Each structure stands twice: as C-alpha cells, then as structure tokens.
N, CA, C and O of each residue as an XYZ file, in Angstrom:
724
protein
N      31.808     43.796    -52.001
C      30.422     44.061    -52.815
C      30.250     42.534    -53.088
O      31.109     41.816    -53.600
N      29.014     42.146    -52.670
C      28.447     40.983    -53.265
C      27.675     41.397    -54.582
O      27.938     42.459    -55.146
N      26.647     40.462    -55.085
C      25.706     40.902    -55.944
C      25.149     42.326    -55.678
O      25.092     42.728    -54.516
N      24.676     43.218    -56.863
C      24.296     44.371    -56.597
C      23.464     44.803    -57.808
O      23.975     44.717    -58.925
N      22.507     45.155    -57.696
C      21.250     45.362    -58.800
C      20.700     46.886    -58.782
O      20.040     47.485    -57.933
N      21.182     47.261    -59.949
C      20.646     48.882    -59.955
C      19.842     49.030    -61.068
O      20.280     48.474    -62.075
N      18.698     49.673    -61.192
C      17.788     50.051    -62.199
C      17.771     51.588    -62.133
O      17.562     52.285    -61.140
N      18.066     52.021    -63.552
C      17.662     53.484    -63.939
C      16.371     53.235    -64.682
O      16.181     52.227    -65.363
N      15.441     54.264    -64.506
C      14.162     54.151    -65.458
C      13.533     55.326    -65.541
O      13.812     56.240    -64.765
N      12.562     55.450    -66.538
C      12.003     56.638    -66.928
C      11.443     56.478    -68.071
O      10.888     55.410    -68.329
N      11.489     57.689    -69.130
C      10.937     57.556    -70.344
C      12.037     57.654    -71.413
O      13.140     58.125    -71.137
N      11.665     57.123    -72.856
C      12.659     57.012    -73.670
C      13.091     58.581    -73.858
O      12.318     59.512    -73.631
N      14.267     58.715    -74.248
C      15.058     59.824    -74.427
C      15.687     60.557    -73.330
O      16.094     61.707    -73.496
N      15.786     59.913    -72.169
C      16.142     60.539    -71.037
C      17.540     60.346    -70.619
O      17.955     60.691    -69.512
N      18.382     59.688    -71.692
C      19.831     59.287    -71.574
C      19.856     57.985    -70.701
O      21.001     57.691    -70.357
N      18.853     57.106    -70.244
C      19.375     56.214    -69.324
C      20.206     55.365    -69.692
O      20.839     54.847    -68.772
N      20.533     54.893    -71.130
C      21.210     53.827    -71.418
C      22.619     54.196    -71.183
O      23.462     53.476    -70.650
N      22.837     55.738    -71.766
C      24.251     56.358    -71.442
C      24.383     56.238    -69.930
O      25.497     55.823    -69.610
N      23.769     56.421    -69.161
C      23.903     56.717    -67.537
C      24.246     55.207    -67.285
O      25.186     55.109    -66.497
N      23.853     54.231    -67.640
C      23.975     52.878    -67.201
C      25.383     52.281    -67.858
O      26.186     51.497    -67.353
N      25.398     52.856    -69.023
C      26.836     52.322    -69.567
C      27.891     52.958    -68.911
O      28.894     52.270    -68.718
N      27.894     54.117    -68.524
C      28.811     54.864    -67.800
C      29.069     54.010    -66.533
O      30.121     53.389    -66.380
N      28.143     54.010    -65.708
C      28.388     53.299    -64.465
C      28.890     51.821    -64.685
O      29.761     51.425    -63.910
N      28.480     51.057    -65.556
C      29.039     49.719    -66.069
C      30.466     50.122    -66.297
O      31.233     49.562    -65.513
N      30.959     50.827    -67.036
C      32.151     51.105    -67.276
C      32.805     51.311    -66.272
O      33.695     50.479    -66.093
N      32.704     52.310    -65.331
C      33.227     52.606    -63.846
C      33.473     51.251    -62.968
O      34.447     50.965    -62.272
N      32.427     50.597    -63.192
C      32.435     49.310    -62.220
C      33.421     48.507    -62.906
O      34.236     47.985    -62.145
N      33.584     48.237    -64.274
C      34.594     47.353    -65.156
C      35.856     48.091    -64.883
O      36.810     47.316    -64.813
N      36.145     49.249    -64.719
C      37.335     49.753    -64.665
C      38.128     49.489    -63.157
O      39.337     49.599    -62.953
N      37.084     49.114    -62.190
C      37.329     49.027    -60.743
C      37.481     47.362    -60.676
O      37.928     46.943    -59.608
N      37.210     46.528    -61.534
C      37.424     45.213    -61.568
C      36.209     44.378    -61.539
O      36.267     43.153    -61.644
N      35.217     44.969    -61.413
C      33.773     44.061    -61.323
C      33.338     43.661    -62.433
O      33.412     44.380    -63.430
N      32.864     42.574    -62.456
C      32.197     41.971    -63.562
C      30.553     42.595    -63.571
O      29.797     42.587    -62.599
N      30.300     43.027    -64.688
C      28.901     43.586    -64.766
C      27.978     42.951    -66.111
O      28.513     42.630    -67.172
N      26.498     42.841    -65.846
C      25.785     42.482    -66.442
C      24.887     43.637    -66.987
O      24.466     44.267    -66.017
N      24.468     44.118    -68.062
C      23.645     45.167    -68.506
C      22.603     44.648    -69.275
O      22.912     43.829    -70.141
N      21.232     45.009    -69.112
C      20.327     44.943    -69.837
C      19.489     46.024    -69.960
O      19.676     46.904    -69.120
N      18.513     46.235    -70.864
C      17.718     47.369    -71.008
C      16.423     46.964    -71.742
O      16.336     45.890    -72.337
N      15.422     47.860    -71.679
C      14.232     47.617    -72.314
C      13.528     49.139    -72.563
O      13.749     50.088    -71.810
N      12.773     49.198    -73.577
C      12.323     50.433    -74.107
C      11.188     50.036    -75.027
O      11.148     49.156    -75.886
N      10.072     51.104    -74.540
C       9.143     50.974    -75.777
C       9.558     51.500    -77.161
O      10.335     52.452    -77.233
N       9.034     50.872    -78.332
C       9.350     51.428    -79.831
C       9.209     52.993    -79.884
O       9.579     53.421    -80.977
N       8.788     53.952    -79.035
C       8.769     55.417    -79.225
C       9.864     55.815    -79.041
O      10.578     55.318    -78.170
N      10.289     56.884    -79.878
C      11.958     57.531    -79.678
C      11.574     58.245    -78.293
O      12.455     58.143    -77.439
N      10.651     58.810    -77.987
C      10.608     59.688    -76.799
C       9.330     59.730    -75.774
O       8.222     60.049    -76.205
N       9.479     59.486    -74.777
C       8.227     59.288    -74.145
C       7.936     58.114    -73.585
O       7.333     58.102    -72.512
N       8.325     56.903    -74.232
C       7.700     55.676    -73.680
C       8.461     55.125    -72.809
O       9.579     55.637    -72.758
N       8.218     54.002    -71.878
C       8.798     53.577    -70.717
C      10.128     53.026    -71.236
O      10.244     52.433    -72.308
N      11.118     53.278    -70.377
C      12.263     52.769    -70.700
C      13.084     52.608    -69.499
O      12.944     53.444    -68.607
N      14.140     51.400    -69.311
C      14.579     51.119    -68.203
C      16.166     50.719    -68.457
O      16.512     50.515    -69.621
N      16.950     50.624    -67.594
C      18.214     50.093    -68.189
C      18.790     49.394    -66.569
O      18.956     50.062    -65.548
N      18.966     48.237    -66.678
C      19.588     47.520    -65.565
C      21.023     47.023    -65.478
O      21.645     46.601    -66.453
N      21.481     47.098    -64.299
C      23.215     46.621    -64.102
C      22.856     45.583    -62.917
O      22.187     45.933    -61.944
N      23.404     44.164    -63.100
C      24.051     43.554    -62.345
C      25.497     43.273    -61.961
O      26.265     42.730    -62.754
N      25.870     43.658    -60.706
C      27.333     43.917    -60.652
C      27.609     42.807    -59.642
O      26.794     42.457    -58.788
N      28.861     42.266    -59.814
C      29.515     41.145    -59.049
C      30.865     41.406    -58.717
O      31.766     41.525    -59.548
N      31.020     41.512    -57.230
C      32.196     41.803    -56.698
C      33.185     41.013    -56.461
O      34.247     41.425    -55.994
N      32.936     39.682    -56.777
C      33.942     38.620    -56.864
C      32.911     37.269    -57.763
O      31.685     37.206    -57.674
N      33.566     36.538    -58.384
C      32.934     35.440    -59.178
C      32.459     35.759    -60.106
O      32.720     36.857    -60.598
N      31.549     34.853    -60.688
C      30.800     35.076    -61.948
C      29.313     35.417    -61.715
O      28.756     34.950    -60.722
N      28.742     36.089    -62.449
C      27.433     36.473    -62.387
C      26.492     35.059    -62.671
O      26.598     34.500    -63.762
N      25.726     34.614    -61.800
C      25.017     33.410    -62.075
C      23.701     33.843    -62.936
O      23.235     32.979    -63.679
N      23.232     34.790    -62.900
C      21.928     35.248    -63.517
C      21.935     36.561    -63.646
O      21.891     37.348    -62.701
N      22.003     36.909    -65.044
C      22.409     38.328    -65.473
C      21.475     39.382    -65.568
O      21.772     40.498    -65.995
N      19.870     38.908    -65.011
C      19.261     39.837    -65.095
C      18.799     40.249    -63.469
O      19.076     39.532    -62.507
N      17.976     41.661    -63.362
C      17.870     41.952    -62.068
C      16.642     41.154    -61.524
O      15.710     40.960    -62.306
N      16.551     40.590    -60.018
C      15.649     40.163    -59.717
C      15.083     40.460    -58.366
O      14.029     40.007    -57.918
N      16.067     41.433    -57.658
C      15.813     42.076    -56.454
C      16.786     43.270    -56.417
O      18.013     43.299    -56.333
N      15.670     44.449    -56.524
C      16.644     45.800    -56.855
C      17.259     46.214    -55.446
O      16.591     46.136    -54.415
N      18.840     46.748    -55.478
C      19.177     47.217    -54.442
C      19.034     48.733    -54.440
O      18.975     49.410    -53.414
N      18.987     49.168    -55.596
C      18.743     50.670    -55.898
C      17.916     51.082    -57.275
O      18.329     50.774    -58.393
N      16.933     51.675    -57.088
C      16.092     52.313    -58.219
C      16.063     53.755    -58.378
O      15.811     54.527    -57.453
N      16.306     54.078    -59.481
C      16.096     55.550    -59.687
C      14.822     55.640    -60.928
O      14.798     54.906    -61.915
N      13.879     56.627    -60.642
C      12.797     56.825    -61.562
C      12.915     58.419    -61.966
O      12.730     59.366    -61.201
N      13.230     58.470    -63.199
C      12.941     60.003    -63.656
C      11.742     60.564    -64.269
O      11.569     61.757    -64.519
N      10.696     59.336    -64.554
C       9.441     59.922    -65.320
C       8.361     58.931    -64.580
O       8.592     57.828    -64.084
N       7.080     59.663    -64.649
C       5.965     59.031    -64.121
C       5.730     57.631    -65.242
O       5.065     56.628    -64.981
N       6.270     57.831    -66.170
C       5.911     56.681    -67.192
C       6.367     55.377    -66.426
O       5.752     54.312    -66.479
N       7.509     55.593    -65.716
C       8.083     54.194    -65.165
C       8.038     54.027    -63.585
O       8.750     53.301    -62.893
N       6.968     54.927    -63.173
C       6.555     54.906    -61.610
C       6.224     53.534    -61.320
O       6.886     52.999    -60.431
N       5.246     52.797    -61.950
C       4.757     51.380    -61.598
C       5.385     50.255    -62.257
O       4.761     49.194    -62.269
N       6.512     50.320    -62.802
C       7.337     49.338    -63.684
C       8.191     48.377    -62.968
O       8.602     47.331    -63.470
N       8.418     48.746    -61.873
C       9.532     47.928    -60.988
C       9.120     47.441    -59.946
O       9.990     46.857    -59.299
N       7.877     47.451    -59.416
C       7.087     46.934    -58.214
C       7.509     45.582    -57.814
O       7.822     45.324    -56.652
N       7.522     44.613    -58.882
C       8.028     43.206    -58.321
C       9.540     42.821    -58.072
O      10.046     41.777    -57.662
N      10.010     43.862    -58.409
C      11.783     44.012    -57.923
C      12.056     44.619    -56.745
O      13.130     44.377    -56.194
N      11.168     45.465    -56.195
C      11.296     46.198    -54.976
C      11.444     45.350    -53.793
O      10.587     44.466    -53.780
N      12.175     45.324    -52.881
C      12.203     45.006    -51.680
C      12.386     45.831    -50.502
O      12.834     46.955    -50.731
N      12.142     45.533    -49.295
C      11.992     46.609    -48.097
C      13.522     47.084    -48.039
O      13.641     48.013    -47.239
N      14.750     46.711    -48.665
C      15.722     47.326    -48.374
C      16.206     48.314    -49.562
O      17.116     49.139    -49.471
N      15.355     48.037    -50.763
C      15.591     48.937    -52.074
C      15.515     50.491    -51.777
O      14.526     51.076    -51.337
N      16.732     51.048    -52.095
C      16.921     52.569    -52.133
C      16.555     52.996    -53.317
O      17.093     52.689    -54.380
N      15.177     54.067    -53.091
C      14.775     54.587    -54.416
C      14.725     56.013    -54.323
O      14.357     56.680    -53.356
N      15.193     56.460    -55.595
C      15.197     57.826    -55.856
C      14.161     58.371    -56.830
O      13.964     57.758    -57.879
N      13.617     59.270    -56.604
C      12.742     59.754    -57.416
C      12.995     61.214    -58.188
O      13.601     61.960    -57.419
N      12.748     61.777    -59.328
C      12.773     62.884    -59.683
C      11.379     63.710    -59.217
O      10.245     63.326    -59.502
N      11.638     64.709    -58.578
C      10.331     65.528    -57.877
C       9.669     66.094    -58.867
O       8.451     66.081    -58.685
N      10.096     66.690    -60.058
C       9.474     67.218    -61.242
C       8.760     66.312    -61.932
O       7.597     66.655    -62.148
N       9.119     65.171    -62.382
C       8.370     64.399    -63.269
C       7.892     63.112    -62.488
O       7.494     62.294    -63.318
N       7.794     62.679    -61.332
C       7.232     61.561    -60.915
C       6.359     62.003    -59.779
O       6.732     62.184    -58.620
N       5.029     62.168    -60.306
C       4.009     62.876    -59.466
C       3.407     61.854    -58.451
O       2.845     62.224    -57.421
N       3.555     60.587    -58.793
C       2.928     59.541    -57.893
C       3.643     58.516    -57.676
O       4.232     58.201    -58.710
N       3.900     57.767    -56.724
C       4.612     56.578    -56.592
C       4.149     55.858    -55.209
O       4.183     56.557    -54.196
N       3.791     54.730    -55.117
C       3.232     53.777    -54.236
C       4.206     52.810    -53.957
O       4.637     52.094    -54.861
N       4.609     52.713    -52.774
C       5.617     51.456    -52.307
C       5.640     51.304    -51.021
O       5.273     52.248    -50.322
N       6.006     50.282    -50.519
C       6.226     49.924    -48.913
C       7.632     50.501    -48.725
O       7.882     50.991    -47.624
N       8.572     50.500    -49.664
C       9.644     51.016    -49.322
C       9.833     52.515    -49.310
O       9.408     53.033    -50.343
N      10.300     53.278    -48.520
C      10.439     54.824    -48.615
C      11.223     55.157    -49.904
O      12.138     54.451    -50.328
N      10.814     56.225    -50.455
C      11.272     56.856    -51.601
C      12.011     57.965    -51.209
O      11.744     58.420    -50.097
N      12.970     58.562    -51.932
C      13.758     60.027    -51.592
C      13.255     60.633    -52.935
O      13.437     60.090    -54.024
N      12.707     61.626    -52.778
C      12.423     62.559    -53.679
C      13.670     63.755    -54.308
O      14.216     64.347    -53.377
N      14.023     64.049    -55.293
C      15.295     64.832    -55.501
C      14.814     65.688    -56.772
O      13.945     65.214    -57.504
N      15.376     66.944    -57.037
C      15.255     67.900    -57.933
C      16.107     67.435    -59.185
O      16.785     68.328    -59.694
N      16.156     66.571    -59.583
C      16.901     66.298    -60.814
C      16.679     66.994    -62.101
O      17.544     67.558    -62.771
N      15.632     66.905    -62.320
C      15.088     67.926    -63.613
C      15.400     69.316    -63.461
O      15.808     70.001    -64.399
N      15.202     69.781    -62.203
C      15.210     71.126    -61.783
C      16.592     71.655    -61.886
O      16.834     72.810    -62.236
N      17.585     70.682    -61.538
C      19.151     71.140    -61.270
C      19.450     71.063    -62.949
O      20.107     71.961    -63.477
N      19.084     70.277    -63.498
C      19.498     70.043    -65.038
C      19.117     71.214    -65.776
O      19.914     71.678    -66.592
N      17.763     71.860    -65.552
C      17.355     73.001    -65.859
C      18.010     74.321    -65.708
O      18.009     75.262    -66.501
N      18.661     74.202    -64.359
C      19.354     75.317    -64.083
C      20.808     75.393    -64.781
O      21.474     76.378    -65.100
N      21.056     74.073    -64.901
C      22.395     73.795    -65.877
C      22.474     74.355    -67.338
O      23.469     74.539    -68.039
N      20.988     74.602    -67.632
C      20.947     75.202    -69.114
C      20.270     73.785    -69.963
O      20.041     73.915    -71.166
N      20.077     72.925    -69.522
C      19.563     71.549    -70.339
C      18.968     70.431    -69.684
O      19.626     69.594    -69.068
N      17.740     70.410    -69.811
C      16.948     69.392    -68.931
C      17.361     68.141    -69.518
O      16.938     67.116    -68.984
N      18.127     68.044    -70.542
C      18.410     66.512    -70.908
C      19.692     65.894    -69.919
O      20.075     64.725    -69.952
N      20.143     66.769    -69.206
C      21.201     66.049    -68.262
C      20.861     65.513    -67.076
O      21.663     64.952    -66.328
N      19.230     65.718    -66.778
C      18.779     65.081    -65.463
C      19.236     63.648    -65.217
O      19.340     63.267    -64.051
N      19.550     62.724    -66.347
C      20.241     61.625    -66.060
C      21.413     61.470    -65.258
O      21.646     60.685    -64.339
N      22.107     62.368    -65.780
C      23.416     62.428    -65.236
C      23.386     63.090    -63.766
O      24.114     62.657    -62.872
N      22.604     64.039    -63.596
C      22.358     64.611    -62.206
C      21.849     63.647    -61.418
O      22.269     63.779    -60.268
N      20.949     62.517    -61.583
C      20.511     61.458    -60.844
C      21.682     60.296    -60.832
O      21.701     59.366    -60.027
N      22.597     60.507    -61.812
C      23.685     59.234    -61.847
C      24.544     59.976    -60.722
O      24.527     59.392    -59.639
N      25.109     60.868    -60.763
C      25.964     61.806    -59.842
C      25.273     61.649    -58.200
O      25.919     61.296    -57.213
N      23.876     61.992    -58.218
C      23.526     61.662    -56.567
C      23.268     60.140    -56.169
O      23.094     59.784    -55.004
N      23.264     59.360    -57.170
C      23.260     57.759    -56.740
C      24.750     57.361    -56.489
O      25.049     56.607    -55.563
N      25.613     57.856    -57.287
C      26.979     57.366    -56.875
C      27.542     58.168    -55.645
O      28.271     57.635    -54.808
N      27.117     59.612    -55.589
C      27.845     60.416    -54.471
C      27.112     59.923    -53.289
O      27.728     60.100    -52.238
N      25.760     59.251    -53.160
C      25.330     58.833    -51.978
C      25.766     57.486    -51.615
O      25.616     57.098    -50.457
N      26.349     56.660    -52.606
C      26.526     55.136    -52.340
C      27.598     54.811    -52.441
O      27.968     53.694    -52.079
N      28.547     55.880    -53.068
C      30.128     55.413    -53.233
C      30.500     53.941    -53.650
O      31.330     53.219    -53.096
N      29.638     53.616    -54.847
C      29.932     52.214    -55.670
C      31.096     52.176    -55.961
O      31.718     51.162    -55.644
N      31.686     53.105    -56.560
C      32.926     53.447    -57.283
C      33.477     54.701    -56.889
O      32.904     55.676    -56.403
N      34.670     54.528    -57.172
C      35.751     55.787    -56.936
C      35.084     57.142    -57.824
O      34.718     56.824    -58.955
N      34.918     58.354    -57.518
C      34.337     59.338    -58.203
C      35.095     59.583    -59.420
O      34.548     59.890    -60.479
N      36.441     59.440    -59.266
C      37.474     59.676    -60.471
C      37.141     58.559    -61.500
O      37.139     58.919    -62.677
N      36.885     57.379    -61.257
C      36.565     56.485    -62.114
C      35.265     56.796    -62.946
O      35.206     56.726    -64.173
N      34.363     57.105    -62.214
C      33.001     57.536    -62.951
C      33.311     58.624    -63.891
O      32.608     58.740    -64.895
N      34.228     59.385    -63.691
C      34.504     60.841    -64.622
C      35.211     60.228    -65.789
O      35.012     60.612    -66.942
N      36.027     59.284    -65.476
C      36.825     58.700    -66.450
C      35.918     58.095    -67.523
O      36.157     58.246    -68.721
N      34.963     57.469    -67.101
C      33.977     56.658    -67.804
C      32.996     57.622    -68.573
O      32.481     57.443    -69.677
N      32.882     58.557    -67.820
C      32.056     59.684    -68.568
C      32.779     60.392    -69.881
O      32.237     60.874    -70.875
N      34.496     60.272    -69.480
C      35.110     60.848    -70.715
C      35.075     60.124    -71.947
O      35.132     60.540    -73.105
N      34.959     58.816    -71.432
C      35.081     57.485    -72.594
C      33.744     57.689    -73.242
O      33.774     57.829    -74.465
N      32.549     57.733    -72.633
C      31.087     57.422    -73.401
C      30.654     58.887    -73.671
O      29.501     58.867    -74.102
N      31.153     60.194    -73.578
C      30.368     61.309    -73.763
C      31.122     62.117    -74.922
O      32.351     62.097    -74.986
N      30.392     62.780    -75.771
C      30.975     63.604    -77.019
C      32.028     64.699    -76.237
O      31.697     65.150    -75.141
N      33.070     65.019    -76.753
C      33.906     66.185    -76.349
C      33.006     67.414    -75.951
O      32.898     67.950    -74.848
N      32.400     67.711    -77.126
C      31.485     69.143    -77.068
C      30.507     69.443    -76.047
O      30.064     70.549    -75.735
N      30.173     68.061    -75.466
C      29.126     68.114    -74.158
C      29.669     67.625    -72.809
O      28.980     67.524    -71.794
N      31.023     67.321    -72.902
C      31.668     66.653    -71.662
C      31.638     67.659    -70.742
O      31.103     67.277    -69.701
N      32.018     68.846    -70.714
C      31.956     69.771    -69.534
C      30.551     69.977    -69.017
O      30.459     70.106    -67.796
N      29.307     70.037    -69.816
C      28.137     69.907    -69.289
C      27.796     68.815    -68.689
O      26.914     68.864    -67.832
N      28.329     67.789    -68.965
C      27.742     66.315    -68.469
C      28.717     66.047    -67.172
O      28.196     65.361    -66.292
N      30.001     66.475    -66.945
C      30.633     66.658    -65.847
C      30.202     67.423    -64.786
O      30.324     67.004    -63.635
N      29.550     68.851    -65.115
C      28.891     69.526    -64.451
C      27.704     69.015    -63.992
O      27.358     69.473    -62.903
N      27.052     68.291    -64.440
C      25.679     67.672    -64.212
C      25.961     66.549    -62.979
O      25.466     66.561    -61.852
N      26.886     65.603    -63.532
C      27.339     64.542    -62.580
C      27.813     65.231    -61.095
O      27.419     64.802    -60.010
N      28.691     66.326    -61.257
C      29.256     66.966    -60.015
C      27.887     67.640    -59.095
O      27.748     67.605    -57.873
N      27.073     68.174    -59.993
C      25.860     68.701    -59.379
C      24.811     67.705    -58.599
O      24.168     68.169    -57.657
N      24.656     66.457    -58.959
C      24.107     65.312    -58.204
C      24.978     65.026    -57.124
O      24.479     64.844    -56.013
N      26.197     64.960    -57.279
C      27.080     64.546    -56.200
C      26.860     65.221    -55.089
O      26.902     64.714    -53.968
N      26.577     66.578    -55.367
C      26.494     67.897    -54.524
C      25.142     67.458    -53.555
O      25.106     67.239    -52.344
N      24.239     67.425    -54.401
C      22.772     66.918    -54.200
C      22.792     65.871    -53.091
O      22.224     66.017    -52.008
N      23.592     64.660    -53.507
C      23.468     63.757    -52.366
C      24.230     63.989    -51.104
O      24.056     63.287    -50.108
N      25.026     64.924    -51.153
C      25.741     65.465    -49.964
C      24.742     66.287    -49.165
O      24.448     66.170    -47.975
N      24.255     67.196    -50.126
C      23.134     67.910    -49.258
C      21.990     67.245    -48.599
O      21.558     67.537    -47.484
N      21.499     66.243    -49.452
C      20.505     65.284    -48.803
C      20.982     64.590    -47.691
O      20.203     64.606    -46.738
N      22.208     63.883    -47.497
C      22.679     63.288    -46.301
C      22.792     63.986    -44.997
O      22.685     63.536    -43.856
N      23.077     65.414    -45.503
C      23.345     66.244    -44.170
C      21.870     66.764    -43.646
O      21.669     67.115    -42.483
N      21.147     66.761    -44.397
C      19.662     66.938    -44.225
C      19.014     66.113    -43.270
O      18.333     66.539    -42.336
N      19.287     64.684    -43.579
C      18.709     63.808    -42.918
C      18.979     63.418    -41.252
O      18.332     62.519    -40.715
C-alpha cells in the first residue's frame, strides 16, 4: 500500500471521530504510519463534521492532510458538498441512502442503507460503524480481526456487542453489494 487517503464525513454527533480512531488504530496495529485530522462545526449535533486519515504503507508521511481522497464516506446531507475539491475520478464514494438525498460528482457514488441497518439493530447512533464495516469489508484495508481488536480498545464494554454487530452488519452489506454488481 502506498499513500491512502480516507475521509468519513457527516454531521456532528454521528461518531465519525470514533470510527476514524478505530480505523487508525487498526492500521497502526498492522504497522502502518497514520496521520489523522478532523474538523467540525461548534454545534454539538447536526453541524458539518469530518475526520480524515492519511496512511503510509512504508516510509514517512510527507504531508499529513488529505489532498486527493481515495475513499469518501458521507453520512449526512450536511457534508455532501464539503469534499468536492478532494474528489478525483478514482475516489470510491459511499453515501447513506437515508440521510444523503442529493450528491453531485463526476465520480460514481454507491448509496447504501447505513442508517436503516442501524435502526434495525435498535440504535441509529451506530450508523457510523455500519459504514466503517462496509468500507473495510469492501476494501480490505486491514485484517477484519485487527479492526475488531481496535473496536475493543475504543468502545466501552457495555456498548461493545452492539458496536461489533454494527461493524459486522456493514461487512455483510459490502459482501451483498459486491455480489449484486
């Protein structure tokens, strides 16, 4: 793996920072250098929020901020227009079908039911982890068990089972989406 740039974006309160920290930890556990950055509006819920990872497979990270996204996840309409200058023709884009109603890009986006699945799991607040599971399940950035270990490190024990179920549901969604294509 050479330089890899990933952005998770949506609205404040969607757990994007947690998801990105978990993915960064998984990359670290597998020996990759990672730079993480984040930005969010000062409102506690509903404002634009994003969290980026820049991952190096070897050597140092010469520039720690995203400049050309390889992967973009958008979980809320508030973030739909916020990454346009970083999207390239090869950017893989995943959108939440319930919360992103309009998205314009030259690059094809895949719409998936992250919030709907989270709702069926009993808590819409795990949509971020459904999305993370789908992203890792589709792209195989890291070993699945490494991501699970990272989740165990970052998620409170009382919420661990639900969060692991959300990750696994996203992984299953990625497998379904691949077989439908």
